[in-house]
C-alpha positions as CSV (number, residue, x, y, z in Angstrom):
1,M,-72.5,21.9,55.0
2,Y,-68.9,21.6,56.1
3,F,-69.2,17.9,56.2
4,H,-70.7,17.8,52.7
5,Q,-67.8,20.0,51.3
6,N,-65.3,17.7,53.0
7,I,-66.8,14.6,51.5
8,H,-66.8,16.2,48.1
9,F,-63.2,17.2,48.6
10,S,-62.2,13.7,49.6
11,I,-64.0,12.1,46.7
12,A,-62.3,14.6,44.3
13,R,-59.0,13.7,45.8
14,L,-59.6,10.0,45.3
15,L,-60.5,10.6,41.7
16,Y,-57.6,12.8,40.9
17,F,-55.0,10.6,42.5
18,P,-55.0,7.8,39.9
19,L,-55.0,10.5,37.2
20,I,-51.9,12.1,38.7
21,I,-50.2,8.7,39.0
22,I,-51.0,7.9,35.3
23,L,-49.7,11.4,34.3
24,F,-46.4,11.0,36.1
25,S,-45.8,7.5,34.8
26,F,-46.5,8.7,31.3
27,L,-44.0,11.6,31.7
28,F,-41.3,9.3,33.1
29,S,-41.8,6.8,30.4
30,C,-41.4,9.5,27.7
31,S,-38.2,10.8,29.2
32,K,-36.3,7.7,28.2
33,T,-32.8,8.7,26.9
34,E,-32.1,7.8,23.3
35,Q,-29.0,5.7,22.8
36,V,-26.5,7.2,20.4
37,Y,-24.5,4.9,18.2
38,L,-21.1,6.1,16.8
39,Y,-19.7,4.4,13.7
40,E,-16.1,5.0,12.9
41,V,-15.5,5.3,9.2
42,N,-12.2,5.7,7.3
43,E,-12.0,8.9,5.4
44,V,-11.9,8.4,1.7
45,E,-11.4,11.1,-0.9
46,V,-13.9,10.7,-3.7
47,T,-13.3,12.3,-7.1
48,Q,-15.1,11.9,-10.4
49,A,-13.2,9.9,-12.9
50,G,-11.9,11.9,-15.8
51,V,-12.4,15.2,-14.0
52,N,-8.8,16.4,-14.9
53,K,-9.6,16.2,-18.6
54,N,-10.4,19.7,-19.5
55,T,-9.1,20.2,-23.1
56,L,-11.7,19.6,-25.8
57,K,-10.3,17.6,-28.8
58,S,-10.7,19.4,-32.1
59,D,-12.8,17.8,-34.8
60,L,-9.6,16.7,-36.5
61,E,-8.1,15.2,-33.3
62,F,-11.4,13.4,-32.4
63,I,-11.6,11.7,-35.8
64,S,-7.9,10.9,-36.0
65,L,-7.7,9.6,-32.5
66,A,-10.9,7.5,-32.8
67,Y,-9.4,5.9,-35.9
68,S,-6.1,5.3,-34.3
69,D,-7.7,3.8,-31.2
70,L,-9.7,1.4,-33.3
71,F,-7.3,0.4,-36.0
72,G,-3.9,0.8,-34.4
73,T,-2.7,3.0,-37.2
74,T,-3.1,6.6,-38.4
75,L,-5.4,7.8,-41.1
76,T,-3.8,9.0,-44.4
77,E,-4.0,12.7,-45.1
78,N,-6.6,12.1,-47.9
79,Q,-8.8,9.9,-45.7
80,L,-8.7,12.4,-42.9
81,L,-9.5,15.3,-45.2
82,V,-12.6,13.4,-46.6
83,L,-13.8,12.6,-43.0
84,V,-13.2,16.1,-41.7
85,T,-14.9,17.7,-44.7
86,G,-18.0,15.5,-44.2
87,Y,-17.9,16.2,-40.5
88,N,-17.8,20.0,-41.1
89,A,-20.5,19.8,-43.8
90,V,-23.2,18.6,-41.5
91,G,-24.6,21.0,-38.9
92,D,-25.4,18.3,-36.3
93,K,-21.9,17.3,-35.1
94,G,-23.3,14.6,-32.8
95,L,-25.1,12.9,-35.7
96,I,-22.0,12.9,-38.0
97,A,-19.8,11.7,-35.1
98,D,-22.2,8.9,-34.6
99,V,-22.1,7.9,-38.3
100,I,-18.3,8.1,-38.4
101,I,-17.8,6.0,-35.2
102,R,-20.4,3.4,-36.5
103,N,-18.6,3.3,-39.8
104,F,-15.3,2.7,-38.1
105,L,-16.7,-0.1,-35.8
106,N,-18.4,-1.8,-38.8
107,N,-15.1,-1.9,-40.8
108,P,-13.6,-5.4,-40.7
109,G,-10.2,-3.9,-40.1
110,A,-11.1,-2.5,-36.7
111,D,-9.4,-4.1,-33.8
112,V,-12.5,-5.2,-31.8
113,P,-12.4,-8.4,-29.8
114,S,-15.0,-11.0,-30.3
115,A,-17.9,-11.5,-27.9
116,Q,-16.4,-14.8,-26.8
117,Q,-13.1,-13.0,-26.0
118,M,-15.0,-10.3,-24.1
119,R,-17.0,-12.7,-22.0
120,A,-14.0,-15.0,-21.3
121,D,-12.5,-12.4,-19.0
122,V,-14.9,-9.5,-18.5
123,P,-12.8,-7.5,-15.9
124,A,-9.7,-7.7,-18.2
125,F,-11.8,-6.5,-21.1
126,I,-13.2,-3.6,-19.2
127,Q,-9.8,-2.5,-17.8
128,A,-8.3,-2.7,-21.3
129,T,-11.1,-0.7,-22.8
130,Y,-10.7,2.0,-20.2
131,R,-7.0,2.2,-20.8
132,R,-7.4,2.2,-24.5
133,F,-10.1,4.9,-24.8
134,Y,-9.9,7.0,-21.6
135,V,-6.2,6.4,-20.8
136,R,-7.0,5.6,-17.1
137,E,-8.1,2.7,-14.9
138,P,-11.8,2.2,-14.2
139,G,-13.2,3.0,-10.8
140,E,-14.8,0.3,-8.7
141,Y,-18.3,1.4,-9.6
142,E,-17.5,1.6,-13.3
143,L,-15.9,-1.9,-13.2
144,W,-19.0,-3.3,-11.4
145,F,-21.4,-1.5,-13.7
146,F,-19.9,-2.9,-16.9
147,E,-19.4,-6.4,-15.4
148,N,-23.1,-6.4,-14.4
149,L,-24.2,-5.1,-17.8
150,I,-22.3,-7.7,-19.7
151,A,-23.3,-10.6,-17.4
152,N,-27.0,-9.7,-17.5
153,D,-27.5,-8.9,-21.1
154,P,-26.4,-11.5,-23.7
155,D,-27.0,-9.0,-26.5
156,I,-24.2,-6.7,-25.4
157,T,-21.2,-6.9,-27.8
158,P,-17.8,-5.4,-27.7
159,E,-18.9,-3.0,-30.6
160,I,-21.7,-1.6,-28.3
161,I,-19.2,-1.1,-25.5
162,Y,-16.7,0.5,-27.8
163,Y,-19.4,2.7,-29.3
164,A,-20.4,3.9,-25.8
165,F,-16.9,4.8,-25.0
166,L,-16.1,6.5,-28.3
167,T,-19.2,8.7,-28.3
168,S,-19.0,9.6,-24.6
169,D,-18.2,13.1,-23.3
170,E,-15.1,11.9,-21.6
171,Y,-13.6,10.6,-24.8
172,R,-14.0,14.1,-26.4
173,Y,-11.5,15.6,-23.8
174,F,-7.8,15.2,-23.1
């Protein structure tokens, strides 16, 4: 009986030995240290463009400045009174502002460059538009966005770009 137990113990040892070796090799292969990469980056302060503009233009200022920005001159008192009266008569200020801006842009006296002038030097057009309407320089992303928009869409006109600027939230603030 002792011999039989001893053989059984030896066979069990032979069977477990390869399992133990496999287990240890698995544990050692899992304990591989992960390599850490360190990238050095220059610190850059990021701010939103136009964030310092916090004074809302009055209805009178909005209409008067939009006209001045497009025509290079001021409205007469009578013209301004008619526009402000119409503006105040409609409950939806966004709708009437849209109509006024579209009217200004469709007027042949508006100082809007041609599509050929815009496409001749797109970066200069974008920078001039930002200076004219937002009184600031465009950020890198803004410059890229409008360059890409104009380059990829032949239907984009200066009137569309001006309309977007004049009806934006940033234009409504000083």
